[in-house]
Every structure is written in structure tokens, then in C-alpha cells.
N, C-alpha and C positions, 0 to 999 in steps of 0.2 A: 504494500500500500504506500503510494507516494504522499508527499507532503500535502498536495492539493486535495487528495482524497481524504486525508485525515481531517483537514480543515472543513471540507464539505460535510463529512460525517458528524463532526463536532457541532456544526451549525444546525444540521438536521435534528440532532438530539436535543439541542437547546430550544429550538423553535419548531415544534411539531405542527404539521398542517392541521387546521381545525377539522374535526370530523364532519361528515355529511349531516349527521343529526344535529350538531351544533349550528351549522350553517342554516339548516332548515328552520331551526328554532329561532335564530336571529332574524331570518327573513320574515317569519310569521310575526315576530315582535315589531319589526319595521312596519308591516302593514297595519297592525293595531295602533302603533304610535302615530303613524301618518294620519289615520282617521281621527284620532284624538286631537292631533295638532290642527287639522282642518276645522274641527268644531271649536277649538280654543287656541287660535293662532298666537295669542299673547302669553301663553303659558311657557315660560322659559324652562321649567323642569322637564316638560315633555320634549322640548327641543334638545335639551342636553342629553336625555336618554336616547333620543333618535340619533344624535351625533355619535354617541358611544356605540350604537349598533353599526353605524357606517364605518367607524374605526375598525370594528371587528371584521367587516366585510371588505375593507380596503377600498371604499368607494369615495375617491377624492372629491368628485364633483358634488356629491350629496353632503359630504363633510363641510365643504365650503359653503354650500347653501344654508346649512344649519347654523354655522358659525356667523355668517353675515346677518342672519335673522337675530341671533343671540346678541351680537354687538349692537344692533339697533334697539333691541328691547332692554339691554343692560348697558347703557352708555358709560357707566362708571366702573365697569368690570373690564379689566385688561385681559382676562383669560381668553375670550374668543379671538381677540385681535392677535394675541401671542400665538395661539394655535394656527391662525390663518398664516401668519408669517412663517411658522415652521413648515406648514404644508407647501407653501409656495417655494420655500428655499430647498427643502429636502426631498419633496416628492415630485414637484413640477419644474424644478430648476429655473424658476423665474425670480431672479435676484431683485428686479425692480419692484415687483409686487410684494416680495418678502420685506424689502426695506420700507415700503409704504406702510404695511401693516405693523411692522416693528416700531416705526416712528409713532404711529397712532397709539400703540400699546404703551410706549414710553411716555407719551403725553398724558395718558390716563393715570399712569403710576405717579407721575410728577405732580399732577393736580389733586392727588388723593390727600 
């Protein structure tokens, strides 16, 4: 076994793929939370739960959608802005947007 094979095996052991049943459970929860969110669009707790589900399914587009709504609903909270900066930097490689959201998060923190 070569060095790269050992590294790959190590990564696979540390980060197992989610089981099909877990994915199905998360997708079912997404449907339920989406319906709840449509009925109560200003409920930040539902949006945060929905965001967590999208993290589990690695859906960047939907994560961004939830975080943008959260940043609007919770203008004094830097968390959604910080997460947006992280997604744009690490997942989408968009330095300009990452910097934009990081600056907004820093403004919120500085004004706290």
C-alpha cells in the first residue's frame, strides 16, 4: 500500500459517507421544514434547521438561500454572514463574495 493509498484510507475512515437511510431521513426532514418555512417565513429557527439539513446534504445553493434569509431576519447576528463567507471562499472559490460577506460579518461584530 502506497502513501497515497494510506492517506485515502485514513480519510475514508474518518469521514464515512452518510448512509442511504440517513440521506432519506434528511430529505424527508427538508420537505417538512420547507413546508413549515413557507407557512412561517419569518421563523429563523426553522430556517436554521433547514440550513443544517442542507449542510448534511452538501447543497451549497440551498445553504446560501437559507443563510441570506437568516441574515435578513437577524441583522444583528454575524453567524449567517460568516457562514456565507466560508461557503463562498471554501466551496465556491469566489474570493470577492467571500470578502463581501466577511466584511459584513465584521461590521456586525464591531457594532455589537
